N, C-alpha and C positions, 0 to 999 in steps of 0.2 A: 130533594136537592137535585138540581140540574148540573150535569157535568158536560163540559165543552172540550171536545177533542182538539189539542193544539199541535198535533203531529207526533208521529212515532209511538202512537199508543199512550201518550201523555194526556192527562185530563185536568182541567181546573174547574172549580165551582163557579157557576155563572152568577151567584149571589155575591161572591167576594170580588169579582172583577170590576174595577173602576174604569180602566182605560186600556185601549189597544192603540199603540202609536208606532210610527215608522222610526227606525233607529238611526236615521241619516243625519239629523241635526245635532249640532254641538251640545246644546242643553241636554238632549237625550243621552248622549255619549257620557256626559258628566254624571247624570243620574245613575246610569248603569255602573260606572266606576265607583261611585259613592256607595251603591248597594253592595258591590263586590267587596269594598273595604270593610263594610258593616257586617258581612256574612249573611246578607239578605238577598243574595242573587241566586237565582235557580236557572241553569242553562239547560233548556230542553231542546236545544237545536241539534244535538248529537253531532257536533263538529261541522255542521253545515253552516252556510252564511246566515246570519241573523236577519230576518225580514220583518220581525214584529217584536215589540217590547210590550208586555202585559204588566199593568200596574194594579196590584191587589190592595184591598183595604187593610191587610195585615202588615203592610209596609214591605212586602216582598216584591221583587221585580223578577219577571220571568222572561227568558229569551225563547223565541220560537222561530223555526225556519219556514213557517207559513206566512203568507202575505196578510197584512191587517184586514184586507177586504175578504179573504177566505174565512178568517175567524169571525168577522162580522156577519157573514152569511151563515155560519154554524150557530151563532147566538140567535140570530133572526129566525132561522129554521126551527130551532127549539121552541121559540115563542109562538111561532105559527102553529106547530104541532099541538101545543098546549091549548091554543084558542080553539082548534078543531075538536079537541077532547071535550072541552067546556060546552061547546055547541051541541055534541052528540049526547053527552050524558048529563 
């Protein structure tokens, strides 16, 4: 199982991650509020400004203080490391 660091020592499973989106649009803000109302919101931003919203296949919505681009790079970095391991071994 691959874990992705989403900031402040918090990790999510790469296999469960569906989407990483910016929180700026009204539909995303509604999605976050609906998740909060359903009890499916996880705030991993530690009081900082939310810069990324992660949508999981478990119907959870996770808030992160990292930029979506940073999280994407961490996901891609994990995949590149796995490819190198496959080539070596």
